PyMOL commands that place a pseudoatom at each C-alpha (Angstrom):
pseudoatom trace, name=CA, resn=UNK, resi=1, chain=A, elem=C, hetatm=0, pos=[6.928, 27.413, 13.166]
pseudoatom trace, name=CA, resn=UNK, resi=2, chain=A, elem=C, hetatm=0, pos=[3.393, 27.048, 11.351]
pseudoatom trace, name=CA, resn=UNK, resi=3, chain=A, elem=C, hetatm=0, pos=[5.557, 25.541, 8.405]
pseudoatom trace, name=CA, resn=UNK, resi=4, chain=A, elem=C, hetatm=0, pos=[7.126, 23.065, 10.567]
pseudoatom trace, name=CA, resn=UNK, resi=5, chain=A, elem=C, hetatm=0, pos=[3.683, 21.974, 12.237]
pseudoatom trace, name=CA, resn=UNK, resi=6, chain=A, elem=C, hetatm=0, pos=[2.143, 21.764, 8.674]
pseudoatom trace, name=CA, resn=UNK, resi=7, chain=A, elem=C, hetatm=0, pos=[4.934, 19.584, 7.257]
pseudoatom trace, name=CA, resn=UNK, resi=8, chain=A, elem=C, hetatm=0, pos=[4.586, 17.391, 10.275]
pseudoatom trace, name=CA, resn=UNK, resi=9, chain=A, elem=C, hetatm=0, pos=[0.803, 17.105, 9.976]
pseudoatom trace, name=CA, resn=UNK, resi=10, chain=A, elem=C, hetatm=0, pos=[1.402, 16.310, 6.231]
pseudoatom trace, name=CA, resn=UNK, resi=11, chain=A, elem=C, hetatm=0, pos=[4.122, 13.699, 7.064]
pseudoatom trace, name=CA, resn=UNK, resi=12, chain=A, elem=C, hetatm=0, pos=[1.796, 12.107, 9.514]
pseudoatom trace, name=CA, resn=UNK, resi=13, chain=A, elem=C, hetatm=0, pos=[-1.131, 12.010, 6.843]
pseudoatom trace, name=CA, resn=UNK, resi=14, chain=A, elem=C, hetatm=0, pos=[1.300, 10.387, 4.414]
pseudoatom trace, name=CA, resn=UNK, resi=15, chain=A, elem=C, hetatm=0, pos=[2.476, 7.814, 6.790]
pseudoatom trace, name=CA, resn=UNK, resi=16, chain=A, elem=C, hetatm=0, pos=[-0.899, 6.865, 7.623]
pseudoatom trace, name=CA, resn=UNK, resi=17, chain=A, elem=C, hetatm=0, pos=[-1.889, 6.467, 3.871]
pseudoatom trace, name=CA, resn=UNK, resi=18, chain=A, elem=C, hetatm=0, pos=[1.216, 4.305, 3.322]
pseudoatom trace, name=CA, resn=UNK, resi=19, chain=A, elem=C, hetatm=0, pos=[0.219, 2.162, 6.412]
pseudoatom trace, name=CA, resn=UNK, resi=20, chain=A, elem=C, hetatm=0, pos=[-3.249, 1.851, 4.976]
pseudoatom trace, name=CA, resn=UNK, resi=21, chain=A, elem=C, hetatm=0, pos=[-2.077, 0.659, 1.636]
pseudoatom trace, name=CA, resn=UNK, resi=22, chain=A, elem=C, hetatm=0, pos=[0.502, -1.636, 3.392]
pseudoatom trace, name=CA, resn=UNK, resi=23, chain=A, elem=C, hetatm=0, pos=[-2.441, -3.280, 5.497]
pseudoatom trace, name=CA, resn=UNK, resi=24, chain=A, elem=C, hetatm=0, pos=[-4.546, -3.675, 2.296]
pseudoatom trace, name=CA, resn=UNK, resi=25, chain=A, elem=C, hetatm=0, pos=[-1.370, -5.486, 0.646]
pseudoatom trace, name=CA, resn=UNK, resi=26, chain=A, elem=C, hetatm=0, pos=[-0.918, -7.752, 3.525]
pseudoatom trace, name=CA, resn=UNK, resi=27, chain=A, elem=C, hetatm=0, pos=[-4.635, -8.635, 3.607]
pseudoatom trace, name=CA, resn=UNK, resi=28, chain=A, elem=C, hetatm=0, pos=[-4.825, -9.422, -0.231]
pseudoatom trace, name=CA, resn=UNK, resi=29, chain=A, elem=C, hetatm=0, pos=[-1.588, -11.392, -0.010]
pseudoatom trace, name=CA, resn=UNK, resi=30, chain=A, elem=C, hetatm=0, pos=[-2.676, -13.641, 2.859]
pseudoatom trace, name=CA, resn=UNK, resi=31, chain=A, elem=C, hetatm=0, pos=[-6.302, -14.169, 1.448]
pseudoatom trace, name=CA, resn=UNK, resi=32, chain=A, elem=C, hetatm=0, pos=[-5.661, -14.381, -2.361]
pseudoatom trace, name=CA, resn=UNK, resi=33, chain=A, elem=C, hetatm=0, pos=[-2.038, -15.211, -2.908]
pseudoatom trace, name=CA, resn=UNK, resi=34, chain=A, elem=C, hetatm=0, pos=[-1.116, -17.465, 0.086]
pseudoatom trace, name=CA, resn=UNK, resi=35, chain=A, elem=C, hetatm=0, pos=[-3.635, -20.347, -0.795]
pseudoatom trace, name=CA, resn=UNK, resi=36, chain=A, elem=C, hetatm=0, pos=[-2.116, -20.544, -4.209]
pseudoatom trace, name=CA, resn=UNK, resi=37, chain=A, elem=C, hetatm=0, pos=[1.412, -20.553, -2.729]
pseudoatom trace, name=CA, resn=UNK, resi=38, chain=A, elem=C, hetatm=0, pos=[0.188, -23.429, -0.443]
pseudoatom trace, name=CA, resn=UNK, resi=39, chain=A, elem=C, hetatm=0, pos=[-0.981, -25.401, -3.375]
pseudoatom trace, name=CA, resn=UNK, resi=40, chain=A, elem=C, hetatm=0, pos=[2.391, -25.060, -4.896]
pseudoatom trace, name=CA, resn=UNK, resi=41, chain=A, elem=C, hetatm=0, pos=[1.609, -22.703, -7.566]
pseudoatom trace, name=CA, resn=UNK, resi=42, chain=A, elem=C, hetatm=0, pos=[1.619, -18.724, -8.244]
pseudoatom trace, name=CA, resn=UNK, resi=43, chain=A, elem=C, hetatm=0, pos=[-1.348, -19.088, -10.385]
pseudoatom trace, name=CA, resn=UNK, resi=44, chain=A, elem=C, hetatm=0, pos=[-4.366, -17.221, -8.487]
pseudoatom trace, name=CA, resn=UNK, resi=45, chain=A, elem=C, hetatm=0, pos=[-7.672, -18.737, -9.714]
pseudoatom trace, name=CA, resn=UNK, resi=46, chain=A, elem=C, hetatm=0, pos=[-10.040, -16.709, -7.612]
pseudoatom trace, name=CA, resn=UNK, resi=47, chain=A, elem=C, hetatm=0, pos=[-11.666, -13.615, -8.600]
pseudoatom trace, name=CA, resn=UNK, resi=48, chain=A, elem=C, hetatm=0, pos=[-12.021, -10.627, -6.201]
pseudoatom trace, name=CA, resn=UNK, resi=49, chain=A, elem=C, hetatm=0, pos=[-14.228, -7.289, -6.481]
pseudoatom trace, name=CA, resn=UNK, resi=50, chain=A, elem=C, hetatm=0, pos=[-11.953, -4.352, -5.669]
pseudoatom trace, name=CA, resn=UNK, resi=51, chain=A, elem=C, hetatm=0, pos=[-12.591, -0.873, -6.666]
pseudoatom trace, name=CA, resn=UNK, resi=52, chain=A, elem=C, hetatm=0, pos=[-15.779, -1.773, -8.629]
pseudoatom trace, name=CA, resn=UNK, resi=53, chain=A, elem=C, hetatm=0, pos=[-13.879, -3.977, -10.762]
pseudoatom trace, name=CA, resn=UNK, resi=54, chain=A, elem=C, hetatm=0, pos=[-13.481, -7.802, -10.663]
pseudoatom trace, name=CA, resn=UNK, resi=55, chain=A, elem=C, hetatm=0, pos=[-9.728, -8.947, -10.530]
pseudoatom trace, name=CA, resn=UNK, resi=56, chain=A, elem=C, hetatm=0, pos=[-9.770, -12.235, -11.947]
pseudoatom trace, name=CA, resn=UNK, resi=57, chain=A, elem=C, hetatm=0, pos=[-6.804, -14.851, -11.730]
pseudoatom trace, name=CA, resn=UNK, resi=58, chain=A, elem=C, hetatm=0, pos=[-3.572, -13.274, -11.831]
pseudoatom trace, name=CA, resn=UNK, resi=59, chain=A, elem=C, hetatm=0, pos=[-4.722, -9.845, -12.425]
pseudoatom trace, name=CA, resn=UNK, resi=60, chain=A, elem=C, hetatm=0, pos=[-4.492, -9.335, -8.939]
pseudoatom trace, name=CA, resn=UNK, resi=61, chain=A, elem=C, hetatm=0, pos=[-0.714, -9.179, -9.189]
pseudoatom trace, name=CA, resn=UNK, resi=62, chain=A, elem=C, hetatm=0, pos=[-1.240, -5.820, -11.227]
pseudoatom trace, name=CA, resn=UNK, resi=63, chain=A, elem=C, hetatm=0, pos=[-3.400, -4.352, -8.386]
pseudoatom trace, name=CA, resn=UNK, resi=64, chain=A, elem=C, hetatm=0, pos=[-0.826, -5.414, -5.823]
pseudoatom trace, name=CA, resn=UNK, resi=65, chain=A, elem=C, hetatm=0, pos=[2.154, -3.928, -7.695]
pseudoatom trace, name=CA, resn=UNK, resi=66, chain=A, elem=C, hetatm=0, pos=[0.263, -0.748, -8.112]
pseudoatom trace, name=CA, resn=UNK, resi=67, chain=A, elem=C, hetatm=0, pos=[-0.698, -0.657, -4.285]
pseudoatom trace, name=CA, resn=UNK, resi=68, chain=A, elem=C, hetatm=0, pos=[2.977, -1.498, -3.262]
pseudoatom trace, name=CA, resn=UNK, resi=69, chain=A, elem=C, hetatm=0, pos=[4.250, 1.354, -5.490]
pseudoatom trace, name=CA, resn=UNK, resi=70, chain=A, elem=C, hetatm=0, pos=[1.725, 3.657, -3.957]
pseudoatom trace, name=CA, resn=UNK, resi=71, chain=A, elem=C, hetatm=0, pos=[2.621, 2.729, -0.615]
pseudoatom trace, name=CA, resn=UNK, resi=72, chain=A, elem=C, hetatm=0, pos=[6.353, 3.210, -1.118]
pseudoatom trace, name=CA, resn=UNK, resi=73, chain=A, elem=C, hetatm=0, pos=[5.666, 6.557, -2.551]
pseudoatom trace, name=CA, resn=UNK, resi=74, chain=A, elem=C, hetatm=0, pos=[3.734, 7.722, 0.248]
pseudoatom trace, name=CA, resn=UNK, resi=75, chain=A, elem=C, hetatm=0, pos=[6.195, 6.200, 2.732]
pseudoatom trace, name=CA, resn=UNK, resi=76, chain=A, elem=C, hetatm=0, pos=[9.077, 8.193, 1.120]
pseudoatom trace, name=CA, resn=UNK, resi=77, chain=A, elem=C, hetatm=0, pos=[7.074, 11.330, 1.200]
pseudoatom trace, name=CA, resn=UNK, resi=78, chain=A, elem=C, hetatm=0, pos=[6.148, 10.967, 4.782]
pseudoatom trace, name=CA, resn=UNK, resi=79, chain=A, elem=C, hetatm=0, pos=[10.047, 10.477, 5.605]
pseudoatom trace, name=CA, resn=UNK, resi=80, chain=A, elem=C, hetatm=0, pos=[10.854, 13.654, 3.780]
pseudoatom trace, name=CA, resn=UNK, resi=81, chain=A, elem=C, hetatm=0, pos=[8.086, 15.644, 5.322]
pseudoatom trace, name=CA, resn=UNK, resi=82, chain=A, elem=C, hetatm=0, pos=[8.821, 14.511, 8.712]
pseudoatom trace, name=CA, resn=UNK, resi=83, chain=A, elem=C, hetatm=0, pos=[12.500, 15.034, 8.286]
pseudoatom trace, name=CA, resn=UNK, resi=84, chain=A, elem=C, hetatm=0, pos=[11.669, 18.559, 7.223]
pseudoatom trace, name=CA, resn=UNK, resi=85, chain=A, elem=C, hetatm=0, pos=[9.417, 18.987, 10.045]
pseudoatom trace, name=CA, resn=UNK, resi=86, chain=A, elem=C, hetatm=0, pos=[11.927, 18.092, 12.447]
pseudoatom trace, name=CA, resn=UNK, resi=87, chain=A, elem=C, hetatm=0, pos=[15.100, 19.818, 10.971]
pseudoatom trace, name=CA, resn=UNK, resi=88, chain=A, elem=C, hetatm=0, pos=[13.018, 22.837, 10.315]
for i in range(1, 88): cmd.bond("trace and resi %d" % i, "trace and resi %d" % (i + 1))
show_as sticks, trace
zoom trace
């Protein structure tokens, strides 16, 4: 019983972490990438300070790719943990 509760709590933590990174991805896309797309280009010409580093221009795509990979991995881990908690 304790293992099911622990797996459920870990699953919820992983799900919230995945949601956190998904919100960050959405925010960065709406503030950095969508203005460039509205101008008819995928070339981002702004610079953004994230994680004590200035991401200039198209480097933001690397950050978004890393965050997307992290969000998907955390979401998959949450799915597996919650499934394990329910199935027992």
